[in-house]
C-alpha positions as CSV (number, residue, x, y, z in Angstrom):
1,M,31.2,-11.7,15.0
2,P,32.1,-8.9,17.4
3,D,30.4,-8.4,20.6
4,S,27.6,-6.1,20.7
5,F,28.2,-2.3,21.0
6,E,32.0,-2.6,20.3
7,T,34.3,0.5,20.8
8,D,36.3,0.4,18.2
9,A,35.5,3.4,15.4
10,A,34.8,1.0,12.6
11,A,32.4,-0.9,14.9
12,E,31.0,2.9,15.7
13,D,30.3,3.9,12.1
14,Q,28.5,0.7,11.4
15,R,25.6,1.5,15.1
16,R,22.8,3.0,14.0
17,D,19.1,2.8,16.2
18,I,16.8,1.7,13.6
19,V,17.4,-0.2,10.3
20,V,14.8,-0.1,7.7
21,A,14.9,-2.8,4.9
22,G,12.5,-1.5,1.9
23,A,12.7,2.4,0.4
24,G,8.7,1.9,-0.6
25,Y,6.3,3.6,0.8
26,V,6.0,2.0,3.8
27,G,9.5,1.8,4.6
28,L,10.4,6.0,3.8
29,A,7.0,6.8,5.5
30,T,8.2,5.2,8.6
31,A,11.5,6.1,8.6
32,V,10.8,9.7,7.9
33,A,7.8,9.7,11.2
34,I,10.3,8.1,13.5
35,A,13.3,10.7,12.3
36,Q,10.5,13.9,12.2
37,A,9.6,13.1,15.9
38,A,12.8,11.6,17.1
39,P,15.7,13.0,15.7
40,S,17.7,11.7,18.0
41,L,17.5,8.2,16.6
42,R,20.2,7.0,14.1
43,I,17.8,5.5,11.0
44,V,19.5,3.7,8.0
45,L,17.1,2.2,5.3
46,V,18.9,-0.3,3.1
47,D,17.1,-1.5,-0.3
48,A,18.0,-4.0,-2.5
49,A,16.6,-2.2,-5.5
50,P,19.5,0.1,-7.5
51,G,19.0,3.6,-6.6
52,D,17.1,4.9,-9.7
53,V,14.4,1.9,-10.1
54,W,11.7,4.0,-8.3
55,R,11.8,7.0,-11.2
56,R,10.6,4.1,-13.6
57,D,7.4,3.3,-12.0
58,T,4.7,4.0,-14.1
59,R,1.8,2.9,-11.6
60,A,-0.5,5.0,-9.2
61,S,-2.1,4.8,-6.1
62,A,-5.1,5.6,-4.5
63,I,-4.1,7.4,-0.9
64,A,-7.2,7.7,1.3
65,A,-8.0,10.8,3.0
66,A,-6.5,9.7,6.5
67,A,-3.5,9.2,4.7
68,V,-3.1,12.4,3.1
69,R,-3.3,13.8,6.3
70,M,-0.2,11.8,7.5
71,L,1.7,12.7,4.9
72,E,0.8,16.0,5.1
73,R,2.4,16.0,8.4
74,L,5.0,15.0,7.7
75,E,4.9,17.6,5.6
76,A,5.1,15.7,2.3
77,W,2.1,16.5,1.1
78,D,3.0,19.5,-0.7
79,A,5.6,18.2,-2.9
80,I,2.6,15.6,-4.0
81,R,-0.3,17.6,-4.5
82,A,0.4,19.1,-8.2
83,E,0.1,15.7,-9.4
84,A,-2.7,14.0,-7.2
85,E,-6.1,14.2,-9.0
86,P,-9.5,13.8,-5.9
87,I,-11.5,11.1,-6.5
88,R,-14.7,12.9,-6.3
89,E,-17.1,10.4,-7.2
90,M,-17.4,6.8,-7.2
91,I,-19.5,4.4,-8.8
92,V,-19.9,0.7,-8.9
93,T,-22.0,-2.2,-11.7
94,D,-22.1,-5.9,-11.8
95,S,-22.5,-7.0,-15.1
96,R,-20.7,-9.2,-17.7
97,Q,-18.4,-8.3,-20.5
98,S,-21.1,-9.1,-23.5
99,D,-24.1,-6.7,-21.7
100,P,-24.9,-4.0,-24.1
101,V,-25.6,-1.7,-20.9
102,R,-23.9,-1.9,-17.5
103,P,-26.5,-0.5,-14.9
104,V,-24.9,1.5,-11.8
105,F,-26.2,0.3,-8.6
106,L,-23.9,2.2,-6.6
107,T,-23.2,5.7,-6.4
108,F,-20.6,7.4,-4.1
109,G,-20.2,11.1,-3.3
110,G,-16.7,11.9,-2.8
111,E,-15.8,13.3,0.5
112,A,-15.2,12.1,3.7
113,E,-15.4,15.6,5.3
114,P,-16.7,18.8,4.3
115,G,-14.4,19.6,1.6
116,E,-12.0,16.7,2.0
117,P,-11.7,14.1,-1.0
118,F,-12.0,10.4,0.8
119,A,-9.5,9.9,-1.7
120,H,-6.8,11.1,-4.2
121,M,-5.0,9.2,-6.9
122,V,-0.9,10.0,-7.0
123,P,1.7,8.9,-8.9
124,N,4.2,6.1,-7.5
125,V,7.1,8.3,-8.5
126,A,5.7,11.0,-7.1
127,L,4.8,9.9,-3.8
128,N,8.3,8.1,-3.9
129,G,10.0,11.0,-4.9
130,A,8.3,13.2,-1.8
131,L,9.1,11.3,1.0
132,R,12.9,10.3,-0.2
133,K,13.4,14.5,-0.3
134,R,11.8,14.1,3.1
135,A,13.9,11.4,4.1
136,E,16.9,13.5,3.2
137,A,16.2,16.7,4.5
138,L,16.0,14.7,8.1
139,G,19.3,13.4,7.2
140,I,17.9,9.7,7.1
141,E,21.1,7.6,5.3
142,I,19.7,5.6,2.2
143,R,21.9,2.7,1.2
144,S,20.2,1.6,-2.7
145,G,21.2,-2.1,-4.4
146,T,22.0,-3.0,-0.7
147,A,20.4,-6.2,0.6
148,V,19.6,-7.4,3.7
149,T,21.4,-11.1,3.6
150,G,21.3,-12.0,7.2
151,L,20.2,-11.5,10.7
152,T,21.8,-12.1,14.4
153,E,19.4,-11.4,17.8
154,G,21.5,-10.4,20.5
155,P,20.3,-9.3,24.0
156,V,20.4,-5.9,23.4
157,D,20.8,-5.5,19.7
158,I,20.5,-7.2,16.4
159,A,23.2,-8.0,13.6
160,V,21.9,-7.2,10.5
161,E,24.6,-8.2,7.4
162,L,24.5,-6.8,4.5
163,D,25.7,-7.3,0.8
164,G,29.9,-7.6,1.1
165,A,29.6,-8.8,4.7
166,K,28.9,-5.5,6.7
167,V,27.4,-5.7,9.6
168,V,25.1,-3.2,10.6
169,R,24.2,-3.1,14.6
170,A,20.6,-1.6,15.5
171,R,18.7,-2.2,18.3
172,L,15.5,-2.6,16.0
173,L,14.7,-4.0,11.9
174,I,11.8,-3.2,10.5
175,A,11.4,-5.2,7.6
176,A,9.2,-3.0,5.0
177,D,10.8,-5.1,2.4
178,G,7.6,-6.8,0.3
179,V,5.1,-9.6,0.7
180,K,7.9,-11.9,-0.6
181,S,9.7,-10.6,2.8
182,K,13.3,-12.5,3.1
183,I,13.7,-10.9,6.2
184,R,10.2,-12.0,7.7
185,D,11.4,-15.7,6.3
186,M,15.0,-14.7,8.3
187,A,13.3,-13.9,11.4
188,G,11.1,-17.3,11.4
189,I,8.1,-15.9,10.9
190,R,5.3,-17.9,9.1
191,T,2.4,-17.0,6.8
192,V,-1.1,-18.1,5.9
193,H,-1.3,-17.8,2.0
194,Q,-4.0,-18.3,-0.3
195,D,-3.0,-17.8,-4.1
196,Y,-6.3,-16.8,-6.3
197,G,-5.1,-18.0,-9.5
198,Q,-6.0,-14.2,-10.4
199,S,-3.4,-11.3,-11.7
200,G,-4.0,-7.8,-12.1
201,I,-3.3,-6.0,-15.0
202,V,-2.1,-2.2,-13.9
203,V,-1.6,0.0,-17.0
204,T,-2.2,3.8,-17.5
205,V,-4.6,4.9,-20.2
206,A,-5.4,8.3,-21.9
207,H,-9.0,9.1,-23.2
208,E,-10.3,12.1,-24.8
209,R,-13.0,13.7,-22.7
210,P,-12.3,14.6,-18.8
211,H,-13.5,11.9,-16.2
212,E,-14.8,14.6,-13.8
213,G,-12.9,12.9,-11.1
214,R,-14.8,10.0,-10.8
215,A,-13.9,6.6,-10.4
216,E,-15.4,3.6,-11.5
217,E,-15.3,-0.1,-9.9
218,H,-16.9,-2.7,-12.4
219,F,-17.4,-6.3,-11.4
220,L,-17.0,-8.7,-14.2
221,P,-17.0,-12.3,-14.0
222,A,-13.2,-12.6,-14.2
223,G,-12.9,-10.0,-11.5
224,P,-12.9,-6.4,-10.6
225,F,-12.1,-3.9,-13.5
226,A,-11.1,-0.3,-11.8
227,I,-10.8,2.8,-13.4
228,L,-9.3,5.8,-11.2
229,P,-9.0,9.2,-12.3
230,L,-5.6,10.8,-12.7
231,R,-4.7,14.3,-13.9
232,N,-5.2,15.6,-17.3
233,N,-7.3,13.1,-19.3
234,R,-5.8,10.1,-18.2
235,S,-6.9,7.2,-16.0
236,S,-5.1,4.0,-14.2
237,L,-6.6,1.1,-14.8
238,V,-6.3,-2.1,-12.2
239,W,-7.7,-5.0,-14.8
240,T,-8.1,-8.6,-12.9
241,E,-8.2,-11.3,-15.0
242,S,-7.1,-15.2,-14.2
243,T,-3.4,-15.8,-14.6
244,A,-3.5,-17.3,-18.0
245,E,-5.6,-14.7,-19.5
246,A,-3.3,-12.2,-18.1
247,E,-0.2,-13.6,-20.2
248,R,-2.2,-13.7,-23.0
249,L,-3.2,-10.4,-22.9
250,L,0.5,-9.2,-22.1
251,R,2.0,-11.4,-25.3
252,A,-1.1,-10.5,-28.0
253,D,0.3,-7.1,-30.0
254,E,-0.4,-3.6,-29.0
255,M,-4.2,-3.3,-31.3
256,V,-5.3,-6.8,-29.1
257,F,-5.0,-5.8,-26.5
258,E,-6.0,-2.0,-27.1
259,L,-9.4,-3.6,-28.6
260,E,-9.9,-6.1,-25.4
261,L,-9.3,-2.7,-23.1
262,E,-12.0,-1.2,-25.0
263,Q,-14.3,-3.6,-24.6
264,R,-14.2,-3.4,-20.9
265,F,-13.9,0.2,-21.0
266,G,-16.5,1.5,-23.2
267,L,-15.8,4.5,-25.3
268,K,-17.7,7.3,-22.9
269,L,-14.5,9.1,-22.6
270,G,-14.2,9.1,-25.7
271,A,-11.0,7.3,-28.0
272,L,-8.3,5.5,-25.7
273,S,-4.6,5.1,-25.6
274,V,-2.7,3.2,-23.8
275,E,0.9,4.5,-22.0
276,G,3.8,2.7,-21.4
277,R,4.0,-0.7,-21.2
278,P,0.9,-2.6,-19.1
279,R,2.4,-5.1,-16.2
280,A,0.6,-7.8,-14.5
281,F,1.0,-9.0,-10.7
282,P,-0.1,-12.2,-9.0
283,L,-3.2,-11.5,-6.8
284,G,-3.1,-13.3,-3.1
285,L,-4.0,-12.7,0.0
286,T,-1.1,-13.2,2.4
287,L,-1.1,-12.9,6.3
288,A,1.9,-13.3,8.4
289,R,0.9,-14.8,11.7
290,D,3.0,-12.8,13.8
291,F,4.0,-9.0,12.9
292,V,6.6,-8.6,15.2
293,R,10.1,-10.6,16.7
294,P,12.7,-9.3,19.3
295,R,14.1,-6.4,17.7
296,V,12.4,-7.2,14.1
297,A,9.1,-5.7,13.2
298,L,7.5,-6.5,9.7
299,A,5.4,-3.4,8.1
300,G,3.4,-3.0,4.9
301,D,3.4,-6.0,2.2
302,A,6.2,-7.8,4.7
303,A,2.9,-8.3,6.9
304,H,0.0,-8.7,4.8
305,G,-0.7,-8.6,1.5
306,I,-4.7,-8.3,0.3
307,H,-7.1,-8.1,-3.1
308,P,-6.7,-4.9,-4.4
309,I,-10.5,-4.7,-5.0
310,A,-11.1,-2.5,-1.8
311,G,-8.0,-0.6,-3.1
312,Q,-6.8,-0.4,1.1
313,G,-3.0,-2.3,0.3
314,L,-1.5,1.0,0.4
315,N,-3.2,2.2,3.1
316,L,-2.9,-0.1,5.8
317,G,0.5,0.1,4.9
318,F,0.3,3.8,5.9
319,K,-1.7,2.7,9.3
320,D,1.6,0.5,9.6
321,A,3.7,2.8,9.1
322,A,2.0,5.5,11.6
323,A,1.4,3.4,14.2
324,L,5.1,1.7,14.6
325,A,6.2,5.0,14.7
326,Q,4.3,6.4,17.3
327,V,5.1,2.8,19.4
328,V,8.8,3.8,18.7
329,V,8.9,6.9,19.9
330,E,6.7,7.1,23.0
331,A,9.0,4.1,23.6
332,A,12.3,6.1,23.2
333,R,10.7,8.6,24.9
334,L,10.1,6.9,28.0
335,G,13.9,5.2,28.1
336,R,12.5,1.9,27.1
337,D,14.5,-0.5,25.1
338,I,12.5,0.4,21.3
339,G,14.0,-3.0,20.0
340,A,12.1,-5.4,23.3
341,L,9.6,-7.3,22.4
342,D,7.2,-5.6,24.6
343,T,7.6,-2.8,23.1
344,L,6.7,-4.2,19.5
345,E,3.8,-6.4,20.6
346,D,2.4,-3.1,21.5
347,Y,2.6,-2.6,17.8
348,G,1.2,-6.0,16.7
349,R,-2.0,-6.1,18.8
350,W,-2.6,-2.7,17.9
351,R,-2.4,-3.4,13.7
352,R,-3.2,-7.2,13.6
353,F,-7.1,-7.2,14.7
354,D,-7.6,-4.1,11.6
355,T,-5.0,-6.0,9.1
356,V,-7.1,-9.5,9.2
357,Q,-10.3,-7.8,9.4
358,M,-9.1,-6.3,5.9
359,G,-8.0,-9.5,4.4
360,L,-10.6,-11.5,5.3
361,T,-13.2,-8.6,3.7
362,T,-11.4,-8.2,0.5
363,D,-11.1,-12.4,0.7
364,I,-14.8,-12.5,1.1
365,L,-15.3,-9.9,-1.8
366,N,-13.3,-11.2,-4.5
367,R,-15.2,-14.7,-4.0
368,L,-18.3,-12.9,-4.1
369,F,-17.8,-11.2,-6.9
370,S,-15.5,-12.4,-9.2
371,N,-17.9,-15.3,-10.8
372,D,-21.2,-15.6,-13.3
373,N,-23.3,-17.8,-10.6
374,A,-26.9,-16.5,-11.8
375,W,-28.2,-16.7,-8.3
376,L,-25.2,-14.5,-6.8
377,R,-25.3,-11.9,-9.4
378,A,-29.1,-11.4,-8.3
379,A,-27.9,-11.0,-4.4
380,R,-25.3,-8.9,-5.5
381,S,-27.5,-6.5,-7.7
382,F,-30.3,-6.8,-4.9
383,G,-27.9,-5.9,-2.2
384,L,-25.9,-3.0,-4.0
385,S,-29.3,-1.4,-4.7
386,L,-30.2,-1.7,-0.8
387,V,-26.8,0.0,-0.2
388,D,-27.6,2.6,-2.6
389,R,-30.8,3.7,-1.0
390,A,-29.4,4.2,2.5
391,P,-27.4,7.1,3.0
392,P,-26.2,6.8,6.5
393,L,-24.7,3.3,5.4
394,K,-22.9,4.8,2.0
395,R,-21.7,7.9,4.6
396,H,-20.1,4.6,6.7
397,F,-18.7,2.9,3.9
398,I,-16.7,6.5,2.8
399,R,-15.6,7.0,6.2
400,Q,-14.3,3.6,6.0
401,A,-12.5,4.0,2.5
402,S,-10.8,7.3,4.2
403,G,-9.3,5.5,6.3
404,L,-10.9,7.8,9.1
405,T,-13.0,4.8,11.8
406,G,-11.9,1.4,12.2
407,G,-10.6,1.5,15.7
408,P,-7.9,3.7,18.1
409,S,-5.8,5.5,15.3
410,P,-2.7,6.7,15.3
411,R,-2.1,10.4,15.9
412,L,-0.3,10.9,12.5
413,L,-3.8,9.6,10.5
414,A,-5.6,12.2,12.4
415,G,-3.0,15.1,11.1
416,Q,-1.7,15.6,14.5
417,P,2.2,15.3,15.8
418,I,3.4,12.1,17.4
């Protein structure tokens, strides 16, 4: 392998300041944030998935108010706005599937600040497309269908081995390659993992009547059943079941699946029709023991995978993107080594507590609500009712869900430039 920073032309062509692995929202947002604030840094984004696979993603994501502010600062939100549906209200119920009535124990207004919804629902294809457009405008090189196959750390750079025996040398490698991150394993970073024995069924449905921007979280014995508003009389569902039951439902024919769906969704919005093919994803808690190594930083699901019960997984990833971009850009401006461990530890310390706290919170909530214990059910109902009668507490929860509280916030999440 050639020495660091060789001088021949071929080696020069394969030298960058930063390699970002993973072209999902976190990888794209991190690359765009750095390139926008520090255009002199040369960035290449590599992704193992083929270049057009993101266009076939039929899912949608909840984007908190703080993340919307970041996307506005990154000049991506205007391309997303027409597809985004604001969440204007949220209700929470706790019942059995067989109960004839699902009493509402908790309601939330949908504003983080006056005139600012606490979250929007955005189709994944719109979010990914807008960030890709910004990456291209900023001159970020994107190599799709290219996997990282090896790493070799040097004193002043890291050799990133790619498919086809190619090597890119960079000062920093950002791993945003998902909860099963291969780069995390290559870097020798261990994880704490808990398998919940649950799967989340994700599907989009159309309905006859408008949802009026209302999101619903129904706590059922198998797990939460979330109804999230989309544009044009459509909703995105995140439906938690045991893994065995989820597999049965996906194997069932369309009529059986729709009947099971209707039992949980109800008929309040009229007749339902499933759009596209339902998919299921295993649910668990995965926390990296370290977020950084010399020349390597983890972001998004590569650093933490949590239960979707609070709808905060993607927003945690956007916090990573904003924090890591700020640390890297400020280090570059000060002439510091952007990939040195002392630089990256600033990012690791910033994000670790928030991530662990959210991971443990979702773990406790899932254990508390995904059961049919009569005593726990009574305690849950009592607790939810108390919160519903305490406006200051409800306001606190809404601001937390919006991402506008919770310790020192990266400037991008406040809508400010780095």
